[in-house]
NUVOPA-573526 format. One record per residue (C-alpha): residue number from 1; x, y, z; chain; residue in three letters. Coordinates in pm, whole numbers, plus 50000, padded with zeros to 5 digits. Layout:
BEGIN
{site NUM, {X, Y, Z}, "A", "Ala"}
...
***
This chain:
BEGIN
{site 1, {67421, 08773, 73908}, "A", "Met"}
{site 2, {67300, 08533, 74179}, "A", "Pro"}
{site 3, {67249, 08629, 74537}, "A", "Thr"}
{site 4, {67379, 08382, 74758}, "A", "Gln"}
{site 5, {67338, 08307, 75146}, "A", "Ala"}
{site 6, {67682, 08239, 75268}, "A", "Leu"}
{site 7, {67564, 08180, 75631}, "A", "Phe"}
{site 8, {67201, 08173, 75772}, "A", "Glu"}
{site 9, {67036, 08138, 76110}, "A", "Thr"}
{site 10, {66718, 08262, 76259}, "A", "Ala"}
{site 11, {66886, 08595, 76358}, "A", "Glu"}
{site 12, {67200, 08626, 76134}, "A", "His"}
{site 13, {67258, 08625, 75744}, "A", "Arg"}
{site 14, {67558, 08671, 75536}, "A", "Asn"}
{site 15, {67451, 08757, 75169}, "A", "Ile"}
{site 16, {67676, 08762, 74871}, "A", "Leu"}
{site 17, {67565, 08996, 74594}, "A", "Leu"}
{site 18, {67771, 08859, 74313}, "A", "Glu"}
{site 19, {67915, 09062, 74043}, "A", "Asp"}
{site 20, {67685, 09334, 73896}, "A", "Phe"}
{site 21, {67982, 09462, 73668}, "A", "Thr"}
{site 22, {67979, 09448, 73294}, "A", "Ser"}
{site 23, {68205, 09540, 73000}, "A", "Gly"}
{site 24, {68555, 09632, 73083}, "A", "Lys"}
{site 25, {68481, 09701, 73462}, "A", "Met"}
{site 26, {68679, 09492, 73713}, "A", "Val"}
{site 27, {68467, 09216, 73854}, "A", "Gln"}
{site 28, {68353, 09308, 74226}, "A", "Ala"}
{site 29, {68147, 09129, 74499}, "A", "Asn"}
{site 30, {67926, 09317, 74741}, "A", "Gln"}
{site 31, {67848, 09162, 75070}, "A", "His"}
{site 32, {67563, 09224, 75303}, "A", "Leu"}
{site 33, {67566, 09125, 75668}, "A", "Ile"}
{site 34, {67231, 09118, 75854}, "A", "Ile"}
{site 35, {67169, 09069, 76231}, "A", "His"}
{site 36, {66828, 09078, 76357}, "A", "Lys"}
{site 37, {66680, 09381, 76194}, "A", "Asn"}
{site 38, {66992, 09573, 76099}, "A", "Glu"}
{site 39, {67212, 09532, 75787}, "A", "Ala"}
{site 40, {67558, 09658, 75679}, "A", "Ile"}
{site 41, {67673, 09666, 75304}, "A", "Leu"}
{site 42, {68048, 09619, 75239}, "A", "Leu"}
{site 43, {68223, 09798, 74967}, "A", "Asp"}
{site 44, {67902, 09895, 74766}, "A", "Pro"}
{site 45, {68079, 09993, 74437}, "A", "Gly"}
{site 46, {68043, 10260, 74164}, "A", "Gly"}
{site 47, {67777, 10451, 73985}, "A", "His"}
{site 48, {67719, 10190, 73699}, "A", "Lys"}
{site 49, {67621, 09909, 73951}, "A", "Val"}
{site 50, {67447, 10133, 74204}, "A", "Tyr"}
{site 51, {67087, 10105, 74099}, "A", "Ser"}
{site 52, {67113, 09728, 74024}, "A", "Ser"}
{site 53, {67262, 09660, 74361}, "A", "Ile"}
{site 54, {67012, 09893, 74541}, "A", "Leu"}
{site 55, {66732, 09702, 74366}, "A", "Glu"}
{site 56, {66877, 09375, 74455}, "A", "Glu"}
{site 57, {66945, 09466, 74811}, "A", "Leu"}
{site 58, {66577, 09578, 74853}, "A", "Ser"}
{site 59, {66464, 09224, 74761}, "A", "Thr"}
{site 60, {66666, 09093, 75054}, "A", "Val"}
{site 61, {66587, 09331, 75348}, "A", "Val"}
{site 62, {66371, 09644, 75376}, "A", "Pro"}
{site 63, {66586, 09934, 75291}, "A", "Leu"}
{site 64, {66532, 10076, 75638}, "A", "Gly"}
{site 65, {66733, 09791, 75777}, "A", "Trp"}
{site 66, {67053, 09946, 75631}, "A", "Leu"}
{site 67, {67216, 10094, 75915}, "A", "Lys"}
{site 68, {67591, 10091, 75805}, "A", "His"}
{site 69, {67794, 10114, 75489}, "A", "Ile"}
{site 70, {68155, 10021, 75504}, "A", "Phe"}
{site 71, {68422, 10155, 75264}, "A", "Phe"}
{site 72, {68740, 09956, 75306}, "A", "Ser"}
{site 73, {68947, 10232, 75125}, "A", "His"}
{site 74, {68917, 10481, 74851}, "A", "Gln"}
{site 75, {68905, 10313, 74509}, "A", "Asp"}
{site 76, {68620, 10410, 74264}, "A", "Pro"}
{site 77, {68481, 10041, 74256}, "A", "Asp"}
{site 78, {68420, 10080, 74636}, "A", "Ile"}
{site 79, {68325, 10442, 74704}, "A", "Val"}
{site 80, {68214, 10620, 74371}, "A", "Ala"}
{site 81, {67842, 10567, 74449}, "A", "Ala"}
{site 82, {67869, 10683, 74800}, "A", "Ala"}
{site 83, {67675, 10992, 74730}, "A", "Asn"}
{site 84, {67365, 10775, 74617}, "A", "Gly"}
{site 85, {67376, 10537, 74913}, "A", "Trp"}
{site 86, {67404, 10824, 75155}, "A", "Leu"}
{site 87, {67122, 11014, 75010}, "A", "Met"}
{site 88, {66872, 10723, 74971}, "A", "Thr"}
{site 89, {66933, 10568, 75304}, "A", "Thr"}
{site 90, {66970, 10648, 75680}, "A", "Asp"}
{site 91, {67293, 10440, 75700}, "A", "Ala"}
{site 92, {67621, 10569, 75853}, "A", "Thr"}
{site 93, {67931, 10536, 75627}, "A", "Gly"}
{site 94, {68249, 10424, 75775}, "A", "Tyr"}
{site 95, {68594, 10494, 75580}, "A", "Ile"}
{site 96, {68961, 10507, 75676}, "A", "Pro"}
{site 97, {69049, 10854, 75835}, "A", "Thr"}
{site 98, {69290, 10963, 75552}, "A", "Pro"}
{site 99, {69021, 10909, 75304}, "A", "Trp"}
{site 100, {68758, 11141, 75447}, "A", "Ile"}
{site 101, {68893, 11431, 75251}, "A", "Arg"}
{site 102, {68909, 11257, 74926}, "A", "Phe"}
{site 103, {68558, 11101, 74921}, "A", "Ile"}
{site 104, {68412, 11431, 74850}, "A", "Thr"}
{site 105, {68562, 11427, 74505}, "A", "His"}
{site 106, {68289, 11148, 74420}, "A", "Phe"}
{site 107, {68023, 11402, 74476}, "A", "Gly"}
{site 108, {67965, 11371, 74859}, "A", "Val"}
{site 109, {67856, 11713, 74962}, "A", "Asp"}
{site 110, {67893, 11886, 75293}, "A", "Asp"}
{site 111, {67570, 11762, 75451}, "A", "Leu"}
{site 112, {67640, 11390, 75350}, "A", "Leu"}
{site 113, {68001, 11395, 75449}, "A", "Val"}
{site 114, {67877, 11441, 75801}, "A", "Glu"}
{site 115, {67715, 11086, 75785}, "A", "Lys"}
{site 116, {68055, 10921, 75732}, "A", "Ile"}
{site 117, {68246, 10806, 76035}, "A", "His"}
{site 118, {68638, 10797, 76023}, "A", "Pro"}
{site 119, {68800, 10477, 76106}, "A", "Ile"}
{site 120, {69115, 10528, 76322}, "A", "Pro"}
{site 121, {69425, 10342, 76210}, "A", "Asp"}
{site 122, {69403, 10080, 76495}, "A", "Ala"}
{site 123, {69046, 09978, 76371}, "A", "Gly"}
{site 124, {68714, 09988, 76583}, "A", "Met"}
{site 125, {68396, 09776, 76639}, "A", "Lys"}
{site 126, {68063, 09835, 76465}, "A", "Ile"}
{site 127, {67749, 09733, 76659}, "A", "Asp"}
{site 128, {67499, 09567, 76428}, "A", "Leu"}
{site 129, {67208, 09508, 76639}, "A", "Ala"}
{site 130, {67434, 09365, 76927}, "A", "Gly"}
{site 131, {67649, 09178, 76687}, "A", "Cys"}
{site 132, {68009, 09325, 76743}, "A", "Pro"}
{site 133, {68169, 09327, 76391}, "A", "Leu"}
{site 134, {68557, 09384, 76416}, "A", "Leu"}
{site 135, {68705, 09649, 76175}, "A", "Val"}
{site 136, {69053, 09534, 76161}, "A", "Ile"}
{site 137, {69373, 09695, 76000}, "A", "Pro"}
{site 138, {69497, 09596, 75651}, "A", "Ala"}
{site 139, {69703, 09885, 75588}, "A", "His"}
{site 140, {69907, 09879, 75260}, "A", "Phe"}
{site 141, {69705, 09567, 75153}, "A", "Leu"}
{site 142, {69679, 09740, 74888}, "A", "His"}
{site 143, {69585, 10100, 75007}, "A", "Ser"}
{site 144, {69794, 10286, 75261}, "A", "Pro"}
{site 145, {69483, 10327, 75466}, "A", "Ala"}
{site 146, {69275, 10000, 75453}, "A", "Asn"}
{site 147, {69050, 09788, 75671}, "A", "Phe"}
{site 148, {68880, 09455, 75665}, "A", "Gln"}
{site 149, {68563, 09333, 75853}, "A", "Val"}
{site 150, {68549, 09030, 76066}, "A", "Tyr"}
{site 151, {68197, 08874, 76157}, "A", "Asp"}
{site 152, {68228, 08672, 76483}, "A", "Pro"}
{site 153, {67885, 08490, 76416}, "A", "Val"}
{site 154, {67940, 08351, 76088}, "A", "Ser"}
{site 155, {68321, 08365, 76124}, "A", "Lys"}
{site 156, {68370, 08509, 75785}, "A", "Ile"}
{site 157, {68664, 08768, 75721}, "A", "Leu"}
{site 158, {68597, 09003, 75440}, "A", "Tyr"}
{site 159, {68935, 09086, 75320}, "A", "Thr"}
{site 160, {68871, 09346, 75043}, "A", "Gly"}
{site 161, {69147, 09344, 74776}, "A", "Asp"}
{site 162, {69343, 09079, 74984}, "A", "Leu"}
{site 163, {69267, 08729, 74837}, "A", "Gly"}
{site 164, {69133, 08892, 74509}, "A", "Ala"}
{site 165, {69132, 08658, 74203}, "A", "Ser"}
{site 166, {69078, 08745, 73844}, "A", "Leu"}
{site 167, {68965, 08514, 73563}, "A", "Gly"}
{site 168, {68832, 08216, 73744}, "A", "Gln"}
{site 169, {68473, 08098, 73653}, "A", "Thr"}
{site 170, {68382, 07962, 73993}, "A", "Tyr"}
{site 171, {68261, 08134, 74318}, "A", "Thr"}
{site 172, {68408, 07898, 74581}, "A", "Ile"}
{site 173, {68758, 07770, 74569}, "A", "Val"}
{site 174, {68783, 07375, 74552}, "A", "Ser"}
{site 175, {69151, 07349, 74471}, "A", "Asn"}
{site 176, {69369, 07604, 74634}, "A", "Phe"}
{site 177, {69685, 07504, 74451}, "A", "Asp"}
{site 178, {69500, 07551, 74117}, "A", "Asp"}
{site 179, {69348, 07882, 74243}, "A", "His"}
{site 180, {69678, 08046, 74315}, "A", "Val"}
{site 181, {69722, 08115, 73943}, "A", "Gln"}
{site 182, {69424, 08364, 73951}, "A", "Tyr"}
{site 183, {69561, 08541, 74254}, "A", "Met"}
{site 184, {69922, 08577, 74227}, "A", "Ile"}
{site 185, {69947, 08838, 73964}, "A", "Gly"}
{site 186, {69716, 09067, 74136}, "A", "Phe"}
{site 187, {69902, 09034, 74467}, "A", "His"}
{site 188, {70253, 09067, 74337}, "A", "Arg"}
{site 189, {70150, 09404, 74170}, "A", "Arg"}
{site 190, {69891, 09568, 74401}, "A", "Tyr"}
{site 191, {70012, 09463, 74757}, "A", "Ile"}
{site 192, {70273, 09711, 74881}, "A", "Ala"}
{site 193, {70517, 09477, 75078}, "A", "Ser"}
{site 194, {70586, 09133, 75209}, "A", "Ser"}
{site 195, {70625, 09292, 75554}, "A", "Lys"}
{site 196, {70264, 09408, 75553}, "A", "Ala"}
{site 197, {70153, 09064, 75448}, "A", "Leu"}
{site 198, {70333, 08898, 75744}, "A", "Lys"}
{site 199, {70192, 09150, 75985}, "A", "Leu"}
{site 200, {69857, 09067, 75876}, "A", "Trp"}
{site 201, {69905, 08687, 75878}, "A", "Ala"}
{site 202, {70030, 08703, 76239}, "A", "Asn"}
{site 203, {69719, 08912, 76331}, "A", "Met"}
{site 204, {69445, 08713, 76174}, "A", "Val"}
{site 205, {69581, 08386, 76317}, "A", "Arg"}
{site 206, {69430, 08508, 76629}, "A", "Gln"}
{site 207, {69081, 08493, 76483}, "A", "Leu"}
{site 208, {68860, 08188, 76444}, "A", "Asp"}
{site 209, {68806, 08204, 76063}, "A", "Ile"}
{site 210, {68583, 07973, 75861}, "A", "Glu"}
{site 211, {68584, 08166, 75539}, "A", "Ala"}
{site 212, {68781, 08431, 75352}, "A", "Ile"}
{site 213, {68542, 08656, 75132}, "A", "Ala"}
{site 214, {68741, 08906, 74917}, "A", "Pro"}
{site 215, {68590, 09196, 74718}, "A", "Gln"}
{site 216, {68711, 09036, 74375}, "A", "His"}
{site 217, {68682, 08684, 74291}, "A", "Gly"}
{site 218, {68631, 08357, 74455}, "A", "Ala"}
{site 219, {68578, 08290, 74821}, "A", "Met"}
{site 220, {68787, 08041, 75031}, "A", "Met"}
{site 221, {68546, 07825, 75251}, "A", "Met"}
{site 222, {68658, 07619, 75548}, "A", "Gly"}
{site 223, {68950, 07624, 75781}, "A", "Lys"}
{site 224, {69178, 07411, 75550}, "A", "Ala"}
{site 225, {69145, 07670, 75277}, "A", "His"}
{site 226, {69174, 07961, 75516}, "A", "Val"}
{site 227, {69488, 07815, 75677}, "A", "Glu"}
{site 228, {69651, 07758, 75323}, "A", "Arg"}
{site 229, {69569, 08117, 75213}, "A", "Phe"}
{site 230, {69726, 08264, 75525}, "A", "Ile"}
{site 231, {70031, 08060, 75482}, "A", "Asp"}
{site 232, {70062, 08147, 75122}, "A", "Trp"}
{site 233, {70026, 08517, 75196}, "A", "Ile"}
{site 234, {70278, 08513, 75485}, "A", "Ala"}
{site 235, {70546, 08373, 75244}, "A", "Asn"}
{site 236, {70463, 08577, 74925}, "A", "Leu"}
{site 237, {70717, 08815, 74770}, "A", "Thr"}
{site 238, {70522, 09121, 74618}, "A", "Cys"}
{site 239, {70505, 09490, 74560}, "A", "Gly"}
{site 240, {70826, 09694, 74629}, "A", "Leu"}
{site 241, {71029, 09369, 74705}, "A", "Asp"}
{site 242, {70990, 09309, 74326}, "A", "Leu"}
{site 243, {71035, 09671, 74190}, "A", "Met"}
{site 244, {71400, 09746, 74232}, "A", "Glu"}
{site 245, {71484, 09706, 73867}, "A", "Ser"}
{site 246, {71196, 09946, 73770}, "A", "Val"}
{site 247, {71341, 10244, 73943}, "A", "Tyr"}
{site 248, {71555, 10377, 73686}, "A", "Lys"}
{site 249, {71538, 10697, 73497}, "A", "Val"}
{site 250, {71393, 10605, 73134}, "A", "Pro"}
{site 251, {71658, 10612, 72867}, "A", "Ser"}
***
């Protein structure tokens, strides 16, 4: 479970807290962005990894630096430990507006839910000690209310479930063509439609991206791999486009 610095300057760090999962749990990455003396944790995970991630995070920055917690959508591998994070830190949580009413099912009580800021459908900016992080729409990729985070300093786009890969043994993609085999099954099944992918690709081509960092699996570093991924996504058939034959009454 190594902790890796993906980007580092005197004022800005991007830290990968790689895979605290075990057993049958789906592999998941947690990411920490630090600017000056403030930090944001992205998609912190569930109950089983909470204490390990909290301990590891405290070795990277003082816990008081954690000012923001970003929840890209409602899945348990992202929000299940929300109650613990909101109780033990002074951080503000951010989650897509439709999921505010659902997150309380994970144990977030009336007092703590007031610490969660709803993200509007069009996205927003989060001020991290003067660094304007962009929270950009990624609806139906795969959740109907879903967001990603773009860091303009490191130029890393944190894509959540988009770009997820399962089964590879490496952290950084070296051969994109070979890596597709670890992504394609997940994307065909969990991404809602090709239209959503094309809308996303057109949007992110406006950003200066040096790396794609998904919540599951390996990262794509460098503009060449980023461009290959965006092109692949823009032309992928997935979700409902593949499900017509399934929509039948079982015999």
